[in-house]
MARGU-422486 format. One line per 5 residues: number of its first residue (from 1); their letters; for each residue z, y, x of N, C-alpha, C. Coordinates in pm, whole numbers, plus 50000, padded with zeros to 5 digits. Each point is the difference from the previous one (the first is absolute). Example, Ala and Ser with C-alpha at 12.3 -4.5 7.8 and 13.67 -1.06 7.14 Angstrom:
1> AS> 50780/49431/51319/50000/50119/49911/50000/50120/50090 ~ 49928/50105/49965/50006/50119/50082/50073/50109/49923
This chain:
1> MFTCD> 50025/45632/53198/49971/50084/49883/49912/50117/50041 ~ 49899/50022/49920/49908/50111/50029/50053/50129/49938 ~ 50008/50103/50080/50037/50132/49948/49887/50098/50027 ~ 49988/50097/49914/49892/50098/50010/50058/50140/50002 ~ 49979/50068/50109/50036/50141/50006/49882/50083/49952
6> CIPNE> 49971/49982/49873/49879/50060/49945/50020/50150/49976 ~ 49900/50076/50034/50000/50143/49973/49939/50022/49862 ~ 50070/50070/49912/49943/50023/49866/49862/50066/50010 ~ 49914/49962/49907/49866/50059/50000/50009/50151/49985 ~ 49935/50070/50090/50000/50146/49993/49880/50048/49920
11> EACCF> 50017/50117/49940/49892/50062/49925/50010/50151/50018 ~ 49897/50068/49960/50001/50146/50012/50110/50058/49911 ~ 50067/50100/50055/50110/50066/49929/49973/50150/50003 ~ 49981/50060/49884/49967/50142/49992/50124/50083/49967 ~ 50007/50118/50062/50113/50090/49982/49955/50128/49930
16> QDQGC> 50097/50080/49956/49968/50119/49921/49915/50100/50077 ~ 50012/50002/50134/49916/50091/50078/49861/49941/50024 ~ 49969/49890/49929/49873/49927/50008/49981/49931/50135 ~ 50109/49986/50077/49997/49920/50121/50003/49852/49966 ~ 49956/49917/50096/49992/49856/49978/50059/49926/50119
21> EEFSR> 50086/49901/49971/50052/49909/50101/49999/49861/49940 ~ 50010/49899/50087/49995/49863/49952/50138/49936/50006 ~ 50048/49956/49884/50130/49936/49986/49986/49884/49902 ~ 50104/49917/49994/50008/49907/49888/50028/50081/49873 ~ 49978/49938/49886/50022/50071/49874/50144/50052/49991
26> EECLD> 50096/49915/50038/50140/50038/49990/50032/50116/50095 ~ 49949/49995/50121/50025/50107/50096/49936/50131/49954 ~ 49883/49989/49941/49931/50120/49951/50083/50069/49892 ~ 50051/49922/49906/50081/50058/49893/50129/50058/50056 ~ 50060/49933/50099/50123/50051/50063/49975/50133/50068
31> QGGVP> 49879/50021/50051/49965/50124/50070/49957/50111/49903 ~ 49996/49968/49870/49958/50099/49902/49849/50008/49984 ~ 49929/49896/50046/49855/49999/49989/49951/49923/49879 ~ 49867/49996/49987/49936/49929/49888/49914/49888/50058 ~ 50038/49872/49979/49919/49888/50051/49861/50000/49937
36> QGPGS> 49899/49971/50083/49861/50003/49953/49943/49864/49968 ~ 50083/49895/50014/49959/49868/49959/49964/49909/50115 ~ 50009/49866/49978/49967/49902/50103/49859/50018/50053 ~ 49986/49987/50130/49868/50011/50062/49959/50140/50038 ~ 50075/50100/49958/49964/50138/50034/50051/50036/50139
41> DCTIT> 49931/50091/50063/50048/50054/50128/49958/50145/50010 ~ 50057/50069/50098/49981/50145/50008/49863/50041/50052 ~ 49923/49906/50052/49867/50037/50050/49902/50023/49885 ~ 50028/49939/49885/49905/50013/49889/50065/50063/49876 ~ 50128/50034/50010/50072/50052/49883/50005/50152/50002
46> ECIDP> 49958/50061/49891/50016/50144/49982/50121/50023/49910 ~ 50102/50060/50059/50124/50019/49925/49984/50116/49902 ~ 50020/49970/49875/49994/50100/49893/50136/50004/49933 ~ 50052/50118/49980/50132/50015/49941/50003/49934/49862 ~ 50095/49908/49975/50007/49938/49867/50043/50101/49896
51> PKIVH> 49975/49973/49874/50046/50093/49896/50152/50006/49998 ~ 50052/50115/49966/50145/50017/49985/50026/50117/49905 ~ 50115/49997/49938/50041/50109/49913/50044/50118/50087 ~ 49954/50118/49963/50038/50122/50072/50130/50050/49939 ~ 50109/49988/50076/50131/50041/49951/50038/50141/50041
56> EISPD> 49936/50051/50105/50036/50133/50045/49979/50102/49889 ~ 50086/50102/49998/49981/50107/49902/49865/50064/50025 ~ 49915/49997/49900/49864/50048/50016/49967/50097/49887 ~ 49896/50081/50019/49962/50092/49892/49970/49924/49872 ~ 50040/50057/49889/49970/49940/49871/49849/49994/49981
61> PGTNP> 49942/49889/49955/50071/49881/49960/50024/49904/50117 ~ 50108/49925/49993/50033/49901/50101/50073/49885/49935 ~ 50079/49926/50079/50085/49896/49943/50117/50068/49931 ~ 50011/49978/49871/50096/50073/49919/50043/49917/49879 ~ 50129/49974/49983/50113/50044/50081/50000/49937/50139
66> CTGYI> 50079/50059/50090/50015/49946/50134/50079/49870/49995 ~ 49975/49910/50095/50076/49876/50004/50148/50030/50022 ~ 50084/49921/49935/50144/50022/50005/50053/50089/49890 ~ 49911/50060/49923/50040/50092/49892/50086/49929/49897 ~ 50109/50068/49959/50084/49954/49890/49985/50099/49886
71> DPRQE> 49953/49953/49886/49977/50086/49884/50135/50036/49938 ~ 50041/50130/50004/50130/50039/49945/49992/50058/49858 ~ 49886/49987/49936/49978/50068/49873/50039/49910/49881 ~ 49992/50055/49881/50045/49930/49881/49925/49868/49978 ~ 50073/49904/49944/49945/49867/49976/49962/49974/49856
76> STNGV> 50036/50095/49908/49978/49974/49857/49976/50131/49926 ~ 49928/49990/49889/49981/50116/49913/50097/50001/49883 ~ 50075/49889/49982/50087/49991/49882/50137/49939/50028 ~ 50029/49968/50126/50128/49941/50034/50009/49851/49976 ~ 49891/49939/49955/49999/49856/49971/49888/49930/50077
81> DLNRG> 49878/50046/49978/49884/49934/50060/49980/50045/50144 ~ 49974/49906/50089/49968/50032/50140/49849/50027/50007 ~ 49962/50119/49956/49858/50031/49985/49952/50112/50092 ~ 50081/50037/50098/49957/50101/50097/50022/49944/50140 ~ 49920/50047/50092/50012/49953/50137/49864/49994/50067
86> LRSAN> 50001/49963/50125/49878/49997/50081/49910/49886/49956 ~ 49874/50035/49964/49905/49899/49954/49870/50001/50078 ~ 49992/50081/50103/49878/50005/50081/50030/50065/50134 ~ 49908/49983/50093/50011/50065/50131/49860/50023/50053 ~ 49984/50107/50077/49875/50027/50071/50016/49952/50144
91> ILFNV> 49915/49909/50043/50011/49939/50132/49880/50043/50084 ~ 50029/50063/50114/49895/50044/50092/49993/49904/50118 ~ 49880/49948/50028/49975/49914/50115/49928/50080/50109 ~ 50007/49949/50122/49936/50070/50112/49848/49985/50001 ~ 49948/49903/49925/49856/49975/49991/49968/49955/49858
96> PVFGT> 49872/50003/49958/49965/49939/49873/50038/49852/49998 ~ 50052/49952/49886/50044/49862/49992/49926/49928/49887 ~ 49998/49865/50014/49921/49918/49910/50081/49879/49956 ~ 49951/49936/49893/50077/49893/49938/49987/49864/50064 ~ 49895/49979/50082/49979/49874/50070/49947/50030/50140
101> PAGGP> 50001/49901/50092/49941/50024/50132/49852/50037/49994 ~ 49933/49959/49894/49857/50029/49985/49974/50131/49928 ~ 50106/50069/49957/49982/50126/49928/50044/49989/49855 ~ 49949/50089/49919/50035/50000/49858/50120/50088/49971 ~ 50016/50040/49875/50107/50094/49964/50138/49936/50009
106> VTPAN> 50099/50083/50022/50139/49956/49996/50041/49990/49853 ~ 50067/49891/49965/50042/49974/49862/50152/49977/49997 ~ 50058/49986/49879/50143/49968/49993/50040/49875/50078 ~ 49907/49906/50016/50032/49877/50074/50028/50026/50147 ~ 49963/50117/50052/50025/50034/50139/50138/50061/50023
111> FMMRE> 50080/50009/49894/50134/50056/50013/50103/49905/49942 ~ 50115/49992/50064/50113/49920/49955/50123/50089/49990 ~ 50087/49973/49903/50124/50075/49985/50117/49903/50003 ~ 50111/50046/50062/50117/49915/50016/50126/50086/49992 ~ 50104/49949/49934/50127/50071/49992/50096/49945/50106
116> CSGGP> 50084/50088/50053/50085/49960/50113/50103/49894/49962 ~ 50041/49994/49874/50097/49900/49958/49936/49872/49948 ~ 49869/49995/50001/49930/49878/49959/49967/49991/49854 ~ 50030/50103/49921/49968/49998/49858/49852/50021/49974 ~ 49958/49989/49875/49858/50017/49966/49956/50145/50019
121> APNVT> 49899/50019/50078/49946/50134/50028/49886/50031/49904 ~ 49964/50129/49986/49880/50033/49923/49876/49937/50063 ~ 49893/49997/49924/49870/49953/50049/49904/50117/50013 ~ 49921/50001/50106/49896/50102/50013/49892/49973/49896 ~ 49966/50102/49924/49905/49983/49890/49869/50073/50023
126> NVMTI> 49999/50100/50090/49876/50076/50020/50003/50065/50138 ~ 49884/50010/50062/49983/50068/50128/49876/50088/49988 ~ 50016/50128/50035/49889/50094/49991/49988/50076/50131 ~ 49877/50032/50039/49983/50090/50113/50029/50142/49955 ~ 50052/50081/50090/50031/50139/49971/49888/50087/50058
131> GGNPS> 49933/50072/49913/49890/50084/50045/49884/49922/50058 ~ 49986/49873/49959/49892/49918/50054/50019/49958/50143 ~ 50121/50018/50055/50028/49970/50140/50059/49859/50011 ~ 49930/49903/50061/50051/49862/50006/50116/49981/50096 ~ 50043/50105/50068/50121/49990/50082/50123/50054/49928
136> HLRVI> 49981/50052/49880/50111/50060/49924/50000/49940/49860 ~ 50105/49923/49969/50003/49923/49877/50121/50037/49915 ~ 49979/50003/49871/50111/50014/49905/50028/49861/49944 ~ 50124/49955/50019/50041/49866/49957/50095/50016/49881 ~ 49969/49934/49890/50077/50012/49876/50058/49863/49966
141> WSRPI> 50127/49998/49957/50061/49872/49964/50049/50000/49856 ~ 50048/49885/49957/50016/49971/49857/50118/50069/49934 ~ 50102/50038/50076/50119/50062/49942/50072/50076/50111 ~ 50098/50084/49963/50077/50068/50105/50070/49899/50091 ~ 50016/50037/50127/50073/49912/50090/50144/49986/49950
146> TLQEY> 50066/49892/50041/50130/49964/49945/50112/50088/50057 ~ 50093/50039/49912/50114/50080/50041/50086/49927/50103 ~ 50055/50078/50094/50089/49954/50106/49933/49904/50098 ~ 49870/49992/49997/49927/49911/50090/49906/50079/50090 ~ 49972/49943/50117/49884/50039/50077/49885/49907/49963
151> TTLRA> 49887/50057/49968/49880/49923/49970/49897/50025/50109 ~ 49947/49893/50056/49901/50009/50107/49860/49977/49944 ~ 49910/50088/50034/49858/49987/49965/49925/49968/50129 ~ 49938/49881/50007/49930/49958/50122/49851/49985/49974 ~ 49921/50051/50095/49854/49994/49990/49945/49888/50089
156> NVWNA> 49896/49932/49951/49928/49901/50080/49852/50035/49992 ~ 49953/50080/50095/49865/50056/49997/49935/49985/50136 ~ 49869/50034/50007/49922/49987/50121/49922/50129/50027 ~ 49965/50024/50126/49913/50114/50030/49854/49956/49998 ~ 49910/50092/50032/49857/49971/49991/49955/49894/50099
161> SGIQI> 50080/49975/50104/49967/49897/50099/50060/49865/49964 ~ 50064/49990/49885/50060/49874/49959/50135/49972/50063 ~ 50063/50104/50057/50132/49983/50061/50107/50025/49895 ~ 50093/49906/49991/50104/50003/49898/50114/50093/50041 ~ 50063/50062/49902/50117/50082/50025/50110/49915/50061
166> LNLGD> 50075/50056/50093/50102/49926/50072/50126/49988/49916 ~ 50054/49879/49992/50124/49972/49927/50110/49973/50102 ~ 50088/50097/50020/50112/49984/50094/50129/49964/49927 ~ 49993/49981/49869/50119/49970/49924/50083/50124/49973 ~ 50121/49978/49950/50092/50111/49972/50067/50045/50129
171> LGPGN> 49990/50128/50030/50054/50053/50125/50128/50079/49981 ~ 50045/50015/49875/50128/50065/49975/49991/50150/49983 ~ 50115/50063/49970/50003/50144/49971/49948/50084/50116 ~ 49924/50104/49964/49953/50096/50098/49878/49959/50078 ~ 49945/49882/49975/49883/49951/50073/49877/50000/49910
176> SEPDR> 49889/50048/50054/49874/50003/49926/49928/49867/50019 ~ 49968/49934/49892/49936/49870/50006/49852/50015/49966 ~ 49910/49931/50072/49857/50027/49983/49943/49959/49866 ~ 50065/49906/49931/49939/49944/49878/50083/50020/49875 ~ 50111/50079/50007/50086/50007/49882/50078/50130/49993
181> VDYGF> 50044/50029/49877/50090/50112/49973/50116/49948/49916 ~ 50115/50063/50013/50120/49961/49927/50046/50116/49914 ~ 50029/49972/49872/50048/50103/49908/50125/49952/49928 ~ 50104/50085/49996/50122/49969/49928/50010/50083/49874 ~ 50098/49964/49914/50022/50072/49874/50150/50007/49977
186> LPDDI> 50057/50121/50013/50142/50022/49978/50020/50141/49949 ~ 50016/50018/49869/50016/50134/49944/50113/50078/50069 ~ 49974/50128/50026/50094/50096/50060/50010/49991/50152 ~ 49936/49903/50065/50012/49987/50145/49903/50095/50071 ~ 50031/50128/49993/49910/50101/50056/49990/49991/50151
191> DQNGR> 50111/49974/50068/49997/50001/50147/49946/49871/50060 ~ 49963/49901/49914/49927/49882/50043/50079/49905/50090 ~ 50133/49998/49984/50078/49910/50085/50037/49870/49931 ~ 49950/49977/49879/50024/49874/49930/50129/49995/49922 ~ 50069/50112/49985/50125/50005/49923/50009/50135/49929
196> VQPLD> 50046/50000/49875/50018/50124/49925/50140/50053/50027 ~ 50008/50123/50050/50128/50057/50040/49995/50152/49982 ~ 50116/50068/50010/50002/50145/49978/49906/50079/50090 ~ 49968/49947/50118/49908/50071/50089/49865/50022/49933 ~ 49960/49910/49914/49873/50017/49928/50005/50122/49910
201> LLRMR> 50113/50024/49938/50017/50120/49917/49991/50126/50085 ~ 50059/49997/50117/49991/50115/50091/49855/50029/50035 ~ 49922/49898/50029/49858/50021/50034/49924/50059/49881 ~ 50033/49955/49879/49934/50054/49882/50032/50147/49984 ~ 50125/50037/50018/50038/50141/49989/49934/50084/50108
206> QKLLG> 49999/49949/50123/49937/50074/50110/49852/50024/49972 ~ 49934/49901/49943/49858/50015/49971/49978/50111/49898 ~ 50079/50003/49896/49984/50102/49896/50035/50139/50051 ~ 50090/50008/50098/50039/50129/50058/49909/50044/50114 ~ 49907/49913/50041/49910/50033/50111/50066/49991/50135
211> SCPPS> 50111/49925/50010/50072/49991/50127/50002/49859/50056 ~ 49914/49914/49950/49999/49861/50044/49937/49988/50138 ~ 50070/49941/50099/49942/49984/50134/49873/49917/49996 ~ 49914/50014/50100/49874/49924/50002/50023/49849/50005 ~ 49894/49925/49974/50003/49855/50010/50043/49960/50142
216> PTCPD> 50082/49896/50016/50035/49900/49899/50121/50033/49914 ~ 50070/50111/50028/50118/50032/49919/49962/50014/49854 ~ 49899/50081/49972/49943/50010/49866/49859/49943/50006 ~ 49981/49877/49957/49871/49931/50021/49886/50065/49924 ~ 49881/49991/50058/49881/50054/49933/49874/49921/50031
221> CGGEE> 50012/49885/50065/49881/49921/50035/49928/49957/49873 ~ 49877/50043/49985/49923/49969/49880/50011/50106/49893 ~ 50088/50099/50019/50015/50107/49902/50143/50006/49949 ~ 50059/50120/49998/50140/50016/49964/50029/49961/49855 ~ 49899/50004/49913/50023/49962/49860/50044/49855/49989
226> LYFDI> 49958/49916/50094/50039/49859/49997/50150/49982/50013 ~ 50068/50099/50055/50143/49988/50030/50089/50084/49908 ~ 49949/50113/49952/50085/50093/49928/49960/50020/49853 ~ 49884/49953/49960/49955/50014/49862/50056/49884/49919 ~ 50130/50005/49974/50073/49886/49944/49945/49959/49864
231> DRGGT> 49958/50095/49918/49949/49966/49866/49851/49969/49998 ~ 49937/49999/50119/49857/49968/50013/49912/50097/49921 ~ 50045/50124/49986/49926/50097/49921/49890/50072/50075 ~ 49989/49980/50131/49894/50062/50079/50043/50122/50078 ~ 50119/50054/49973/50052/50115/50073/50149/49978/50027
236> IQALD> 50050/50065/50104/50142/49994/50034/50067/50123/49939 ~ 50099/49978/49914/50063/50110/49928/50147/49965/49973 ~ 50072/50098/49943/50143/49981/49975/50027/49881/49909 ~ 49907/49969/49909/50017/49886/49911/50015/49870/50077 ~ 49939/49993/50119/50011/49878/50081/50143/49978/50048
241> LLRWR> 50074/50108/50023/50140/49986/50036/50079/49938/49885 ~ 49973/50044/49877/50064/49940/49884/49964/49852/49990 ~ 49873/49968/50020/49957/49859/49991/50069/49917/50108 ~ 50017/50058/50120/50069/49928/50107/50142/49966/49956 ~ 50070/50098/49942/50138/49977/49955/50005/49893/49891
246> QEWFG> 49902/50001/49910/49996/49899/49895/49982/49860/50059 ~ 49914/49989/50100/49983/49870/50066/50131/49957/50067 ~ 50068/50093/50063/50127/49971/50068/50103/49942/49901 ~ 50012/50063/49883/50102/49960/49903/49952/49895/49900 ~ 49869/49973/49995/49948/49904/49904/49983/50056/49861
251> TGNAT> 49971/50130/49991/49978/50064/49870/49853/50039/49987 ~ 49965/50068/49890/49861/50040/49979/49910/49878/49995 ~ 49894/50003/50079/49904/49889/50001/50029/49897/50108 ~ 50114/50008/50067/50036/49900/50100/50035/49868/49933 ~ 49964/49889/50062/50031/49868/49944/50137/49950/50044
256> QPWAG> 50064/50068/50096/50133/49965/50047/50049/50112/50090 ~ 50129/50005/50033/50046/50095/50102/49952/49953/50138 ~ 49941/50090/50075/49947/49964/50131/50091/50045/50115 ~ 50111/50063/49971/50093/50045/50105/50049/49881/50081 ~ 49984/50008/50132/50048/49896/50090/49914/49876/50010
261> IQLNC> 49893/49991/49923/49914/49883/50002/49913/50003/50125 ~ 49970/49884/50055/49914/49991/50117/49889/49898/49980 ~ 49901/50005/50087/49892/49902/49995/50053/49862/50033 ~ 49934/49898/49947/50044/49862/50023/49977/49952/50142 ~ 49909/50064/50073/49969/49958/50135/49935/50115/50075
266> PQP> 50005/49998/50133/49938/50106/50079/49848/49987/49999 ~ 49932/50102/50050/49854/49994/50009/49958/49881/50083 ~ 49909/49918/49948/49956/49880/50076/49931/50036/50131
């Protein structure tokens, strides 16, 4: 019987520091690199950083809301219709991005949305550059993200050299992923732990009294209004404490009591 101790075909593998080594595709991915394709080698390959979402807290404007954000604000204007919630995000990339390897504008077709429990997610309906900057995009979808769910927004874009954004899959809570952001929706969950509990009320009171400890105890990534402006009125005020209590008990414009409720699944 003939056996072959074949060595997998090696190709150029580029790293974030723009260094290049030659590995098989699988080894390159295991090392955290970006495979450059069959037939490539480091003698002729110029490593260019692939596009990625900038997750680090950056001067406004940036990626906003931050990945992992759970929207704790009101879900309804009348206690019946689910007509409030996150319907857009500003996504900042490290380089200008394009809709195809050959260039062209980014369109809704370059974004996919998915819910953590497998239910129907919103659809991206519009993509606009912010300030004419092709590395900073405003992505708008068809309806508010679903209550008690994490919704993932994933980008499939290319840089000016035709290099595609890296897809590493879901990396779980606390990890920044190069091609996606995760957003949850759970009214009253100010402390962002995925469950509504009395500690959230304490954080609301501390914020109004000016005694709230810095982030992460009192979150502010993307702007403190995202966490404490419960009625979505544009300012943080005493009325937001009343709205928080109404959400807790299921009165006012709340569609149900949210006390003790948790997200259906952790951040993907």
